[in-house]
C-alpha positions in Angstrom: -62.2 297.1 -120.8 -59.2 295.4 -119.1 -57.1 293.3 -120.1 -55.3 289.7 -118.6 -52.6 290.5 -117.3 -54.3 293.9 -115.9 -56.6 291.5 -114.3 -53.9 289.3 -112.9 -52.6 292.2 -111.5 -55.5 293.7 -109.6 -56.5 289.7 -108.6 -53.0 289.4 -106.7 -53.3 293.0 -105.3 -56.6 291.9 -103.3 -55.1 288.8 -102.4 -51.7 290.0 -100.6 -53.5 292.8 -99.3 -55.9 290.2 -97.9 -53.5 288.0 -96.2 -51.4 290.5 -95.3 -54.8 291.0 -92.3 -54.1 287.5 -91.7 -52.7 287.3 -88.1 -53.6 283.7 -87.0 -53.1 282.2 -90.8 -56.8 280.6 -91.5 -56.8 282.9 -94.5 -53.8 281.3 -95.8 -54.8 277.4 -94.6 -58.3 278.0 -96.5 -56.7 278.7 -99.3 -54.2 276.0 -98.9 -57.0 273.8 -98.5 -57.5 275.2 -101.9 -54.9 274.1 -103.8 -54.4 271.1 -102.5 -58.4 270.3 -102.7 -60.9 270.6 -106.4 -63.9 270.9 -105.3 -65.4 272.0 -101.5 -68.6 272.9 -99.9 -68.4 275.8 -96.6 -68.8 272.4 -94.6 -65.4 270.5 -96.0 -62.9 274.2 -95.4 -65.1 274.1 -91.8 -63.8 270.3 -91.1 -60.3 271.1 -91.9 -60.3 274.4 -90.0 -61.6 273.5 -87.2 -58.6 270.5 -86.7 -56.4 272.7 -86.8 -58.5 276.3 -85.3 -61.2 277.2 -83.6 -63.9 278.5 -85.6 -67.3 278.7 -86.3 -68.9 278.1 -89.3 -70.2 281.3 -90.3 -66.5 282.0 -90.4 -65.8 280.4 -92.3 -68.8 280.5 -95.0 -68.1 284.8 -94.6 -64.5 284.2 -95.7 -64.7 281.8 -98.3 -67.1 283.9 -99.6 -64.5 287.0 -99.7 -63.0 285.3 -101.4 -65.1 284.1 -104.3 -66.7 288.1 -104.7 -64.3 290.4 -104.2 -60.8 288.5 -104.8 -62.7 286.1 -107.5 -60.6 283.5 -107.8 -63.3 280.4 -107.1 -65.5 279.3 -109.6 -69.0 278.8 -107.4 -71.4 276.5 -108.7 -74.9 276.0 -107.6 -76.7 272.9 -108.3 -80.8 272.2 -107.8 -80.9 269.0 -106.5 -78.8 269.7 -103.7 -78.8 273.2 -101.0 -74.6 273.0 -101.4 -73.0 274.6 -102.6 -69.8 274.2 -104.0 -66.4 276.1 -104.9 -63.7 275.4 -106.3 -60.2 277.5 -107.4 -59.9 279.1 -110.9 -57.8 276.7 -112.8 -55.6 280.2 -114.3 -55.1 282.0 -111.2 -53.5 278.5 -109.1 -50.2 279.2 -109.8 -51.0 282.8 -108.6 -52.0 281.8 -105.3 -49.4 279.4 -104.9 -46.7 281.9 -105.4 -48.6 284.8 -103.0 -48.9 282.2 -100.4 -45.6 281.2 -100.7 -44.6 284.8 -100.2 -46.4 286.1 -97.3 
């Protein structure tokens, strides 16, 4: 089993790799949105991004899904009474995300 420090290093590596392929700035902006706002749905993120970028709903859903599943810094909250899934940046990674966004 990995130690918390090893896990944090792995997440930082994945995050830096993910952001290194960001040619348009959309990935950086998605992470900025999650740092600023606690809880968001895909529709919320899409609305914010559409103000600055020309992007489809499916693209936003794909990027948020990758951040949640492969990088592992988002908490996924599903409720039974609604069809919307809510995503939150995990508190233990907030400072890491801020630092990585600032350095990339």
